[in-house]
ZATI-602640 format. One record per residue (C-alpha): residue number from 1; chain; x, y, z. Coordinates in steps of 0.001 Angstrom, whole numbers, always signed. Layout:
<NUM,'A',<X,Y,Z>>;
...
This chain:
<1,'A',<+4255,-19310,+5826>>;
<2,'A',<+2324,-16834,+7972>>;
<3,'A',<+1527,-14281,+5266>>;
<4,'A',<-1394,-16300,+3897>>;
<5,'A',<-2653,-17055,+7425>>;
<6,'A',<-2532,-13400,+8434>>;
<7,'A',<-4377,-12510,+5231>>;
<8,'A',<-7002,-15140,+6098>>;
<9,'A',<-7412,-13692,+9598>>;
<10,'A',<-7745,-10114,+8325>>;
<11,'A',<-10328,-11035,+5677>>;
<12,'A',<-12404,-13366,+7882>>;
<13,'A',<-12529,-11245,+11000>>;
<14,'A',<-16151,-12013,+11826>>;
<15,'A',<-15852,-15774,+11288>>;
<16,'A',<-14753,-18593,+13578>>;
<17,'A',<-10953,-18596,+13671>>;
<18,'A',<-10043,-21635,+15722>>;
<19,'A',<-6504,-22952,+16017>>;
<20,'A',<-7391,-25977,+13874>>;
<21,'A',<-8819,-23806,+11085>>;
<22,'A',<-5750,-21562,+11021>>;
<23,'A',<-3337,-24500,+11186>>;
<24,'A',<-5103,-26051,+8208>>;
<25,'A',<-4613,-22801,+6258>>;
<26,'A',<-870,-23040,+6953>>;
<27,'A',<-671,-26798,+6254>>;
<28,'A',<+775,-27470,+9709>>;
<29,'A',<-366,-29486,+12671>>;
<30,'A',<-2076,-27396,+15358>>;
<31,'A',<+864,-27916,+17728>>;
<32,'A',<+3548,-26789,+15259>>;
<33,'A',<+1429,-23923,+13927>>;
<34,'A',<+861,-22549,+17435>>;
<35,'A',<+4589,-22674,+18187>>;
<36,'A',<+5645,-21040,+14891>>;
<37,'A',<+2962,-18361,+15104>>;
<38,'A',<+4008,-17321,+18603>>;
<39,'A',<+7697,-17301,+17613>>;
<40,'A',<+7124,-15068,+14584>>;
<41,'A',<+4283,-12816,+15777>>;
<42,'A',<+5103,-12635,+19482>>;
<43,'A',<+1593,-13635,+20587>>;
<44,'A',<-350,-16878,+20567>>;
<45,'A',<-3002,-17027,+17792>>;
<46,'A',<-5919,-16717,+20232>>;
<47,'A',<-4438,-13666,+21983>>;
<48,'A',<-3490,-12074,+18658>>;
<49,'A',<-6994,-12435,+17234>>;
<50,'A',<-8650,-11221,+20442>>;
<51,'A',<-6408,-8142,+20524>>;
<52,'A',<-7130,-7309,+16878>>;
<53,'A',<-10869,-7717,+17418>>;
<54,'A',<-10904,-5510,+20500>>;
<55,'A',<-8746,-2853,+18849>>;
<56,'A',<-11011,-2850,+15786>>;
<57,'A',<-13965,-2461,+18158>>;
<58,'A',<-12248,+534,+19788>>;
<59,'A',<-11634,+2085,+16377>>;
<60,'A',<-15277,+1577,+15358>>;
<61,'A',<-16495,+3042,+18660>>;
<62,'A',<-14599,+6245,+17855>>;
<63,'A',<-14901,+6494,+14077>>;
<64,'A',<-18566,+5384,+13923>>;
<65,'A',<-20191,+6984,+16982>>;
<66,'A',<-23718,+6239,+15701>>;
<67,'A',<-23026,+2514,+15267>>;
<68,'A',<-24480,+432,+18088>>;
<69,'A',<-22221,-1529,+20408>>;
<70,'A',<-24112,-4706,+19505>>;
<71,'A',<-23384,-4172,+15788>>;
<72,'A',<-19720,-3499,+16526>>;
<73,'A',<-19439,-6648,+18649>>;
<74,'A',<-20820,-8861,+15862>>;
<75,'A',<-18792,-7143,+13125>>;
<76,'A',<-15623,-7759,+15128>>;
<77,'A',<-16244,-11486,+15435>>;
<78,'A',<-17754,-11816,+18917>>;
<79,'A',<-20507,-14404,+19289>>;
<80,'A',<-22671,-12200,+21497>>;
<81,'A',<-22796,-8806,+23186>>;
<82,'A',<-22139,-10420,+26577>>;
<83,'A',<-18957,-12173,+25374>>;
<84,'A',<-17776,-8878,+23901>>;
<85,'A',<-18615,-6952,+27086>>;
<86,'A',<-16608,-9322,+29298>>;
<87,'A',<-13587,-9292,+26979>>;
<88,'A',<-13708,-5506,+26607>>;
<89,'A',<-13913,-4813,+30353>>;
<90,'A',<-11156,-7334,+31059>>;
<91,'A',<-8793,-5497,+28707>>;
<92,'A',<-9751,-1844,+29278>>;
<93,'A',<-11291,-1905,+32805>>;
<94,'A',<-14331,+64,+31591>>;
<95,'A',<-17280,-851,+29382>>;
<96,'A',<-17558,+42,+25690>>;
<97,'A',<-20024,+2913,+26228>>;
<98,'A',<-17715,+4545,+28772>>;
<99,'A',<-14725,+4044,+26466>>;
<100,'A',<-16547,+5701,+23558>>;
<101,'A',<-17552,+8699,+25674>>;
<102,'A',<-14068,+9218,+27149>>;
<103,'A',<-12185,+8842,+23864>>;
<104,'A',<-14530,+11069,+21884>>;
<105,'A',<-14072,+13800,+24485>>;
<106,'A',<-10292,+13437,+24203>>;
<107,'A',<-10414,+13775,+20440>>;
<108,'A',<-12775,+16756,+20345>>;
<109,'A',<-9968,+19283,+20710>>;
<110,'A',<-7863,+17728,+17939>>;
<111,'A',<-10702,+17641,+15436>>;
<112,'A',<-11941,+21174,+16180>>;
<113,'A',<-8474,+22559,+15414>>;
<114,'A',<-8706,+21020,+11920>>;
<115,'A',<-10657,+22632,+9090>>;
<116,'A',<-11219,+21626,+5484>>;
<117,'A',<-11050,+24354,+2849>>;
<118,'A',<-12958,+24135,-401>>;
<119,'A',<-9874,+23321,-2462>>;
<120,'A',<-8616,+20727,+45>>;
<121,'A',<-11525,+18282,-372>>;
<122,'A',<-13285,+17018,-3466>>;
<123,'A',<-15652,+14168,-4290>>;
<124,'A',<-14313,+11960,-7094>>;
<125,'A',<-15500,+8664,-8566>>;
<126,'A',<-12646,+6169,-8450>>;
<127,'A',<-12754,+3112,-10646>>;
<128,'A',<-11946,-232,-9088>>;
<129,'A',<-8241,-1087,-9250>>;
<130,'A',<-5880,-3670,-7813>>;
<131,'A',<-2828,-3133,-5624>>;
<132,'A',<-72,-5485,-4544>>;
<133,'A',<+997,-4806,-996>>;
<134,'A',<+3372,-5478,+1841>>;
<135,'A',<+2443,-5002,+5501>>;
<136,'A',<+4793,-3105,+7813>>;
<137,'A',<+4759,-2622,+11568>>;
<138,'A',<+5099,+1029,+12562>>;
<139,'A',<+7484,+510,+15468>>;
<140,'A',<+10093,+2362,+13368>>;
<141,'A',<+9385,+5467,+11298>>;
<142,'A',<+11240,+4167,+8257>>;
<143,'A',<+9331,+860,+8073>>;
<144,'A',<+6516,+2186,+5894>>;
<145,'A',<+8894,+3578,+3270>>;
<146,'A',<+10920,+373,+3261>>;
<147,'A',<+7705,-1573,+2659>>;
<148,'A',<+6865,+686,-307>>;
<149,'A',<+10360,+95,-1693>>;
<150,'A',<+9991,-3679,-1269>>;
<151,'A',<+6615,-3913,-2970>>;
<152,'A',<+7782,-1673,-5840>>;
<153,'A',<+10760,-3958,-6462>>;
<154,'A',<+8481,-7019,-6264>>;
<155,'A',<+6001,-5588,-8790>>;
<156,'A',<+8629,-4163,-11144>>;
<157,'A',<+10499,-7472,-11338>>;
<158,'A',<+7252,-9142,-12501>>;
<159,'A',<+6268,-6403,-14977>>;
<160,'A',<+3078,-5727,-13025>>;
<161,'A',<+3271,-1940,-12898>>;
<162,'A',<+3831,+889,-15366>>;
<163,'A',<+6464,+3573,-15873>>;
<164,'A',<+4798,+5982,-13436>>;
<165,'A',<+3673,+3802,-10526>>;
<166,'A',<+812,+4789,-8237>>;
<167,'A',<+1236,+4110,-4507>>;
<168,'A',<-1440,+3624,-1852>>;
<169,'A',<-1390,+3133,+1913>>;
<170,'A',<-3916,+1642,+4318>>;
<171,'A',<-3841,+1880,+8098>>;
<172,'A',<-4963,-1577,+9193>>;
<173,'A',<-4840,-310,+12783>>;
<174,'A',<-5351,+3178,+14157>>;
<175,'A',<-2598,+4769,+16279>>;
<176,'A',<-5456,+6065,+18441>>;
<177,'A',<-6426,+2580,+19583>>;
<178,'A',<-3324,+437,+18977>>;
<179,'A',<+203,+825,+20324>>;
<180,'A',<+2441,+2222,+17611>>;
<181,'A',<+4786,-775,+17702>>;
<182,'A',<+1787,-3029,+16933>>;
<183,'A',<+145,-818,+14291>>;
<184,'A',<+70,-2454,+10865>>;
<185,'A',<+376,-346,+7721>>;
<186,'A',<-326,-1709,+4256>>;
<187,'A',<+2040,-246,+1664>>;
<188,'A',<+658,-859,-1819>>;
<189,'A',<+1341,-210,-5493>>;
<190,'A',<-1176,-343,-8337>>;
<191,'A',<-643,-3422,-10475>>;
<192,'A',<-2049,-4966,-13610>>;
<193,'A',<-2167,-8753,-13018>>;
<194,'A',<-1185,-10754,-16055>>;
<195,'A',<-1990,-14295,-17120>>;
<196,'A',<+1130,-15446,-15290>>;
<197,'A',<+404,-13638,-11984>>;
<198,'A',<-3214,-13652,-10931>>;
<199,'A',<-5039,-12220,-7907>>;
<200,'A',<-3265,-13592,-4808>>;
<201,'A',<-3176,-13002,-1069>>;
<202,'A',<-584,-10309,-1765>>;
<203,'A',<-3165,-8277,-3692>>;
<204,'A',<-6419,-6496,-2947>>;
<205,'A',<-8959,-4261,-4704>>;
<206,'A',<-9659,-608,-3853>>;
<207,'A',<-11919,+2068,-5311>>;
<208,'A',<-15113,+1267,-7180>>;
<209,'A',<-17168,+4135,-5700>>;
<210,'A',<-17273,+7867,-5108>>;
<211,'A',<-14558,+8951,-2684>>;
<212,'A',<-14009,+12070,-653>>;
<213,'A',<-10375,+13001,-1286>>;
<214,'A',<-8646,+15154,+1334>>;
<215,'A',<-5289,+16678,+379>>;
<216,'A',<-2776,+16643,+3244>>;
<217,'A',<+903,+16591,+4134>>;
<218,'A',<+2107,+15384,+7518>>;
<219,'A',<+2522,+12440,+9818>>;
<220,'A',<+133,+9886,+11237>>;
<221,'A',<-1432,+12294,+13743>>;
<222,'A',<-2496,+14566,+10849>>;
<223,'A',<-4044,+11602,+9032>>;
<224,'A',<-6030,+10609,+12134>>;
<225,'A',<-7157,+14174,+12903>>;
<226,'A',<-8381,+14881,+9378>>;
<227,'A',<-10128,+11506,+9098>>;
<228,'A',<-11901,+12067,+12423>>;
<229,'A',<-12837,+15623,+11502>>;
<230,'A',<-14305,+14363,+8223>>;
<231,'A',<-16250,+11539,+9876>>;
<232,'A',<-17484,+13528,+12882>>;
<233,'A',<-18132,+16979,+11399>>;
<234,'A',<-17854,+17398,+7620>>;
<235,'A',<-19961,+14381,+6698>>;
<236,'A',<-22816,+15473,+8996>>;
<237,'A',<-23155,+18764,+7107>>;
<238,'A',<-22973,+17207,+3651>>;
<239,'A',<-25383,+15250,+1500>>;
<240,'A',<-23213,+12139,+1830>>;
<241,'A',<-22668,+9240,+4178>>;
<242,'A',<-19710,+6901,+4493>>;
<243,'A',<-20172,+3540,+2765>>;
<244,'A',<-20212,+955,+5594>>;
<245,'A',<-17199,-1364,+5865>>;
<246,'A',<-15424,+378,+2981>>;
<247,'A',<-11628,+613,+3075>>;
<248,'A',<-10184,+4089,+3517>>;
<249,'A',<-6744,+4635,+2021>>;
<250,'A',<-4050,+7151,+1152>>;
<251,'A',<-3159,+7931,-2474>>;
<252,'A',<+327,+9371,-3009>>;
<253,'A',<+958,+11811,-5855>>;
<254,'A',<+4659,+10945,-5840>>;
<255,'A',<+6805,+8758,-3625>>;
<256,'A',<+10495,+9143,-2830>>;
<257,'A',<+11733,+6135,-861>>;
<258,'A',<+14577,+8219,+579>>;
<259,'A',<+12283,+10806,+2191>>;
<260,'A',<+10305,+10254,+5409>>;
<261,'A',<+6634,+9300,+5233>>;
<262,'A',<+5450,+12593,+6763>>;
<263,'A',<+7030,+14730,+4025>>;
<264,'A',<+4901,+13295,+1197>>;
<265,'A',<+1828,+14962,-300>>;
<266,'A',<-1107,+12600,-509>>;
<267,'A',<-4878,+12306,-472>>;
<268,'A',<-6950,+10565,+2182>>;
<269,'A',<-9663,+8681,+251>>;
<270,'A',<-12932,+7735,+1997>>;
<271,'A',<-15778,+6003,+127>>;
<272,'A',<-19091,+7884,+267>>;
<273,'A',<-22606,+7638,-1119>>;
<274,'A',<-25669,+9924,-1125>>;
<275,'A',<-27684,+9870,+2113>>;
């Protein structure tokens, strides 16, 4: 019931998301939808959406230091800068400018200890493709691999993938700005929708542009450090810029469901364009 509603929330972040609108998406009355949502998600819809918007704002403040606070507020679904400022201070006890300054200072050490060698990063054009996905919470280390296993079984049973499946991961939240037990990770597999199974809320498109591909092995902290290093340092010295609002993702060369996430080789893929 909630999968389609959560998809609607995540893809309409900057739109009005009232209780009535969400209840209509779920085909429930507002009263019953509110009760079911809180039972299954652990937060009321309004609190859930506000938290996601503020955490996305925190992520944008760090990952896009040249983006104005006003732009971030509107992109995250706040009606005005003043509404955003009040909500931000209420949650974090400081304003957004102070938060950005403090967090960027904290992350400076981590990103300066990372370096990208010539054979570790390449720019590649990736054609648009479709993945089917399952979303996992990262409160347990094994959740991401279980989600990959689940979506593989789902796609294989419907003949939507090939003999050598390609797997992709998307951090919907950053461990830097969201508690690990609330971080959402999208575990996906490339699929080829047929006439019987068309594009649904369980699917999304990736690629369709040039991507910087960074080869890494390691856990979530390595992913964050390399992504920040790329966005704060490498990109400034290159002839590229990050495509605004593009989806960054991980591309796995191989996936063994029985091995931990951190042991897998993969590429961080970030969409770029000439400056």
